[in-house]
BANULUM-95407 format. One record per residue: chain; x, y, z of N, C-alpha, C, O in turn. Coordinates in steps of 0.2 Angstrom, whole numbers, m for minus. Example, Ala and Ser with C-alpha at 12.3 -4.5 7.8 and 13.67 -1.06 7.14 Angstrom:
BEGIN
NODE unit   n.x   n.y   n.z  ca.x  ca.y  ca.z   c.x   c.y   c.z   o.x   o.y   o.z
NODE    A    66   m28    39    62   m22    39    66   m16    39    71   m17    42
NODE    A    64   m11    35    68    m5    36    64     0    39    67     6    40
//
This chain:
BEGIN
NODE unit   n.x   n.y   n.z  ca.x  ca.y  ca.z   c.x   c.y   c.z   o.x   o.y   o.z
NODE    A   m87    78    97   m84    72   100   m85    65    97   m80    62    97
NODE    A   m90    63    94   m92    57    91   m93    57    82   m95    52    78
NODE    A   m90    65    82   m88    66    73   m85    60    69   m87    58    64
NODE    A   m79    56    73   m74    53    67   m76    45    73   m71    42    75
NODE    A   m81    43    74   m79    38    77   m82    32    73   m82    27    75
NODE    A   m85    31    67   m83    27    61   m80    28    58   m83    27    53
NODE    A   m75    29    57   m69    31    54   m65    26    56   m65    24    62
NODE    A   m60    22    50   m55    18    53   m49    22    59   m50    27    62
NODE    A   m43    17    60   m38    19    68   m32    20    61   m31    15    57
NODE    A   m29    25    61   m24    24    56   m16    27    62   m16    31    66
NODE    A   m11    22    59    m4    23    64    m1    25    58     1    21    54
NODE    A     0    32    59     6    35    54    m1    34    43    m6    36    43
NODE    A     1    32    41    m3    29    36    m5    23    33    m8    21    28
NODE    A    m3    20    38    m6    12    37   m12    11    41   m12    11    47
NODE    A   m17    10    40   m23     8    41   m21     3    49   m16     0    48
NODE    A   m24     1    53   m22    m4    60   m24   m11    60   m21   m16    63
NODE    A   m30   m11    55   m31   m19    53   m24   m22    47   m22   m28    46
NODE    A   m22   m16    44   m17   m20    38    m8   m22    44    m4   m26    41
NODE    A    m8   m19    51    m5   m20    55    m7   m30    60    m4   m34    63
NODE    A   m12   m31    59   m14   m39    60    m6   m45    58    m3   m47    62
NODE    A    m6   m46    52     2   m51    54     6   m49    56    11   m52    54
NODE    A     8   m44    59    12   m43    66    10   m43    71    14   m42    76
NODE    A     4   m44    71     2   m47    79     5   m53    79     8   m55    83
NODE    A     2   m59    72     7   m63    73    14   m65    74    16   m71    74
NODE    A    18   m61    73    25   m61    72    27   m60    81    31   m63    84
NODE    A    23   m54    83    27   m55    90    24   m59    92    27   m61    97
NODE    A    16   m64    91    18   m70    95    21   m75    95    21   m79   100
NODE    A    24   m75    89    29   m81    87    35   m79    81    35   m80    75
NODE    A    39   m77    84    44   m74    85    50   m79    81    55   m82    85
NODE    A    50   m79    73    52   m82    71    54   m78    61    50   m74    58
NODE    A    60   m82    57    62   m76    55    57   m76    49    55   m71    48
NODE    A    53   m85    45    48   m84    43    42   m80    46    40   m76    43
NODE    A    39   m82    51    34   m75    53    36   m68    51    31   m65    48
NODE    A    40   m65    52    43   m59    50    40   m56    40    37   m52    37
NODE    A    44   m63    37    43   m65    31    35   m62    30    33   m58    27
NODE    A    30   m68    34    25   m68    32    20   m62    34    16   m60    30
NODE    A    22   m59    40    21   m54    41    22   m47    37    17   m43    36
NODE    A    27   m46    37    27   m39    31    25   m41    23    22   m37    19
NODE    A    26   m47    22    23   m46    15    14   m45    17    11   m40    14
NODE    A    11   m50    21     3   m47    23     3   m40    26    m2   m37    24
NODE    A     7   m38    28     6   m28    27     8   m27    24     6   m21    23
NODE    A    11   m28    19    10   m25    12     4   m26    10     0   m21    11
NODE    A     1   m31     6    m3   m33     4    m9   m30     8   m13   m27     5
NODE    A   m10   m30    13   m17   m25    16   m16   m21    15   m20   m18    12
NODE    A    m8   m18    17    m8    m9    15    m9    m8     9    m8    m2     8
NODE    A   m10   m11     5   m12    m9    m2   m18    m9    m4   m21    m5    m7
NODE    A   m19   m15    m1   m28   m14    m2   m30    m8     1   m34    m5    m2
NODE    A   m28    m6     6   m31     1    10   m30     7     8   m33    13     9
NODE    A   m24     3     4   m21    15    m1   m28    14    m6   m32    19    m8
NODE    A   m29     6    m9   m32     7   m15   m39     9   m13   m42    12   m17
NODE    A   m43     8    m7   m49    10    m3   m54     4    m3   m60     4    m4
NODE    A   m51    m1    m2   m55    m7    m1   m52   m11     7   m47   m11    10
NODE    A   m58   m16     6   m57   m17    14   m56   m26    13   m59   m26     8
NODE    A   m54   m30    14   m54   m36    15   m60   m39    11   m59   m41     6
NODE    A   m67   m37    16   m73   m44    13   m74   m39     6   m75   m43     1
NODE    A   m73   m35     4   m74   m30    m2   m68   m35    m7   m70   m40   m11
NODE    A   m60   m34    m5   m56   m38    m9   m58   m46    m7   m53   m49    m8
NODE    A   m62   m48    m6   m63   m54    m7   m71   m55   m10   m74   m60   m10
NODE    A   m72   m51   m12   m80   m51   m16   m75   m50   m22   m77   m55   m26
NODE    A   m71   m47   m26   m68   m46   m30   m65   m48   m33   m66   m49   m39
NODE    A   m59   m52   m29   m57   m59   m30   m62   m65   m35   m60   m68   m40
NODE    A   m67   m66   m31   m73   m72   m31   m76   m68   m37   m76   m71   m42
NODE    A   m77   m63   m38   m81   m62   m47   m76   m62   m51   m77   m61   m57
NODE    A   m71   m64   m50   m63   m64   m57   m63   m71   m58   m63   m74   m63
NODE    A   m64   m75   m51   m64   m80   m50   m71   m85   m54   m70   m89   m59
NODE    A   m75   m84   m52   m81   m86   m54   m86   m84   m59   m89   m87   m63
NODE    A   m86   m78   m58   m91   m74   m63   m94   m68   m62   m90   m65   m57
NODE    A   m97   m65   m63  m102   m59   m61  m108   m62   m62  m113   m58   m60
NODE    A  m111   m69   m65  m117   m70   m65  m119   m74   m59  m116   m79   m58
NODE    A  m125   m73   m55  m127   m74   m50  m134   m76   m49  m138   m73   m47
NODE    A  m136   m84   m52  m141   m88   m52  m145   m85   m47  m142   m82   m42
NODE    A  m153   m86   m48  m159   m83   m45  m160   m88   m38  m161   m87   m32
NODE    A  m158   m95   m43  m158  m101   m37  m152  m106   m36  m150  m109   m41
NODE    A  m149  m106   m31  m145  m111   m29  m143  m118   m32  m147  m122   m32
NODE    A  m137  m119   m34  m136  m125   m39  m140  m132   m33  m142  m137   m37
NODE    A  m142  m132   m28  m146  m140   m26  m152  m137   m22  m155  m138   m17
NODE    A  m155  m132   m25  m162  m132   m25  m166  m133   m35  m172  m133   m36
NODE    A  m161  m133   m39  m165  m132   m44  m164  m140   m46  m160  m144   m44
NODE    A  m171  m140   m49  m173  m146   m52  m170  m150   m58  m169  m147   m64
NODE    A  m168  m157   m56  m163  m160   m66  m168  m158   m70  m167  m152   m73
NODE    A  m173  m160   m71  m176  m162   m77  m184  m157   m78  m188  m159   m82
NODE    A  m185  m153   m75  m190  m147   m76  m186  m143   m82  m188  m138   m85
//
């Protein structure tokens, strides 16, 4: 009974988390929100198809923008002249 309780929920082939922009469209039905909702659903659906969640995709984007180097101390804790 509890075997698949941690798996994500799918509607047909699309992860339910990818349908979150459609909820915004149903709350505020305008043409521009439909375009944004369809584009967001396609982007999130593509990420789900690649096996990525939104936090993982955000971390990958951060590494692409900033770089993979992670210093041991944050910048505000480093001493200026030591």
